[in-house]
N, C-alpha and C positions, 0 to 999 in steps of 0.2 A: 758319734760323740767320741773325741779323742782323748778325754781326760778322765778315764774311768777310776784310776786309782785315787786321784785327787777329789773326784766326785763322791766316792765311797766315804773318805775322810770328812768331806764337807756335809754330808749327810748326818753323820754321827755329831759333829760339833755343833750344826745348825739346830738339831733336835734338843741337844743339851742347852744351848743358849735360849732357845725359845721357852722351855720350861722355866729356867732361870728367870727369864724376863717376866714371864706372866704368873707363876706360882709363888716365886720368892720363898720365904721361910715356910709358906703353907697356905693352902686354900681354906680360908676360914669358912666360906659359904657352904662349902662341900661338907664341912662337919655338922652341918644341920641335918644331913641325911644318914640314917642309922648304918653303923658300920658294916652289918651283915646284909644289907640291901643290895640285891643283885638287879642288874637292869639290862634290857636289850634296847638297842637304838639302831636308827637308820639314818643315812646321809643321802639326801635327795638333791638333785640338780633342779633349779628353778627356770633355767634357760638353756637353749643350745650351746653346747661347750665341747671342749676337748680336754679330757682328764690328763692331769699331770701332778705328781706328788706322791705317788704310793709309797715308795721307799721311805720318804720323810716321816709319813704318819705312822708307818710301821715302827721306824725307830723311836719316834716320840713315845709311843704307848709302850713299847718294850722297855724303855727307860723309866716310864712312870709307873708302870704295874704290869709285869709280865704275865699276870693271870687274864688280862684283857685279851679276848679273842677277836680278831678282825677277819671279815670275810668279804673279799672283794669281788664284785660282779663285773668289773671292767679293769682294763690296764692302761698304763699310761699311753696316750696317743688315740685312745678309742674316742669316738663321738658319743656324747650324752645328750639325751633328749629331755625336755621339760618334764618334770615330775618322775623321772627315772631314778630308782634306788640303785646306787651303785656301790654302796658299802653298808654291811651291817656289822654292828659291834655287840658284844655282850661280855659282861664282866662286873666288878663292884661298881655300884652306881657313883660312888664318890669319884673313882678314877675316870669314869667316862665323863662326867661333868668337869673335871679338872682339866682334862687334856682337850676339850671340845674347841675351845677359842684358838689355841696354839695350832691344833690340826687343821681347822677350818680357814685360819689366816694364810697357811701355806698352801693348801689346796686352791683356795680362791685366786691367790696370786699367780702360782705357776700355772694353773689351768687357764688363767686370763691371758697369759704370755702365749701358751700354746694355740688357744683359741683364736687370738689375733694373727698369729703366724699362719695358721691353717686357712683363715680368711683371706689374707694377702696372697698366699700360695695359690688358692682357687682361682684368683683373678688372672694370673699368668701361667696357669699350669700347662698350656699348649705351647708356649713360647720357648721352653728350655732354659730360661734364665734362671740362676740360683739366687735365692734370697738370703742375705746375710744379715746377722745381729751386728752389734757394735759393743764398745766398751761403755756405752751409755745405759748401765744397769742399776738397780736399785742397791744401795749400800748393804753389803753383807750377803748379797743374792747373786753374785756374779755366775758362779758355776751352776747354780740351781736354775737361773734363768736362761742361760745358755743351753742346759739340757732341755728346758721347756720349748725353746725354739726348735730343736730337732724333733721333738714329739709333735710339733705342728707342721714338719715338713720343711723348715728352713735349715739352713747351714751356719756353722759358726765361723766368724771372723777370728782373729787371733784372740787369745784368752787374755793376755794382758800386755805389758811393756817388755816382756821376756822372751816370747816364743816366736816373734817375726818382727821385721823391720817395717815401719810405715813413716816413711820420710815425708814430712809435711813442710809447708811454706817456711817456717822458722828454723827447721833443720837445715833446709836448702841454703837459706840465707847465711846461718852460722858456719856452714862446711864450705861455702864458696862456690856453690853451684850443684846442679843435679848429678852431673858426671863424677864429681868429687866425693859426693855423699854416697852414691851407689858403690863406688870403688872402695870406700872406707868400710861400708857395710859388709862387702865381700871379704875384706881382710879380716874383719873382727869375728864373723861366724859365717863361713862360706857355705854351711848346710842349711841355713835358714832362709825362708822366703823373704824376698825384698819387694816392697811396694812403694811406690811413689805417687804422692797427690799432685796433681797439675791443675791449673787454672785456665790455661790457654792451649791453642793447638801447637804454638811453638815450643812451650813446655813438654807437651806429648812427644814431639819429635825428640827433644832431647832426652827424655826417659826411655824412648825406644832406642835410641843410639847408645844409651848406658847400659842397656840389657836388663831393665826392670822386669821382674817376674809378672808383676801385677801393676797397672796403672789406675788409680783413682781419679775419675773425672769429676771434678769438684764444682757442682752447680752449673754444669753445661746445659744450655738449652737444647731442644731436640734436634734442631738443625745441626748443631755443633756435635751433638753426640753421634749422629748418623755419619758426618764427617770424619769424626774420630775412629769409628769402626772401619770405614772404608780406608783410611789413611793407615790403620794399624794392620790391617790384613792378617790377623791371626798371630802376628809376632809376640804378642803379650795379651795376657788376660786383661780385660777392661772392666772395671766397676764404676758404676754410676752411683754418685752420692750427693745428697742434699736436696731439699724441697721434695722429698718423697712422700706422697700421701695416697690415700685410697683413689683420690681423684687423678693423680698423675702417674701412678704405678705402671697402668697398661701401656700408656703412650711411651713411656721410658723403656719398657720391656721390649716393645716393638721396634726400637732403633738398632738392636742386634747385640747390645752389650752383652757380656758373658754373665755378670752378676749386679746386683743392686743392694747396697747396704742401707738398712733402714733402723735408725735410732728408736723410732716409736714402737718397734716390736716389744722393747724392754722398759724404756723410760716412761712412756705414756700408758702403762699397762691398766686396764680397767678389770677389777677382781670380778670373777664369775659369782653368780648368786647361787649359793649353795646353803643347805640347811641341815642340822641335825635335830632329830626328833627321838625321844624316848617313847617306845611303843609298848613296854611292858616291864613291870618290876615285880619282884618276889623276895620275901625275906627267907634267907636260908639259915 
């Protein structure tokens, strides 16, 4: 993960935002619980999953109530089994209840991203192909989901519009061609990677001639992907993109491309089923 500093700040701001969103001016239901009631709770996985989101939950409860103690029995990237207790909490019962939903929302979503990535990765683990995320992330969770992809064994594409060039069809048309677009990119920021999206083998040849670092093969069929790999012969990194699913992933990987970008890792994420249960209370 190449955005450590930004991620640390994102964890802080995300925790604050989640609490503001859920708690607002105060948790009125938690006030039903006696102020001096202490509670012990555990969080259990209800299905196979890959854990992600530990730092977010730590920060959330730190902001909510520093007296809450969290005891993790698994780390980000660890596989969880059904009915496995991976987190135990103790502290004021009010605080445990108030933070429950915000904490679970984050854990379920990020673990869902990591779990899907791990599943996709397992399908092509023997091929050497790298699986990439995209910018098709849930609003406000860009950095968190990209981190979750790495926990599942995937790799990050560019973070946004600022850290790499991705020259697509409309950019090419507006610049007057692939060669002109790549030349302009080198002039603007020679230290940043340049990727060109192509839709035909002729455009592939043009991108190779222009010296693109990576060439995205947009919606190529399998035969054309294999031809692109042969024609490129290692001169540029090749990224397959479009129509990637559980059903097509393996065939695409077997064509010999270097990487496959998959929007479904982040935009179609299914939350993992997790549950928090109070196991004991005591009045102090």
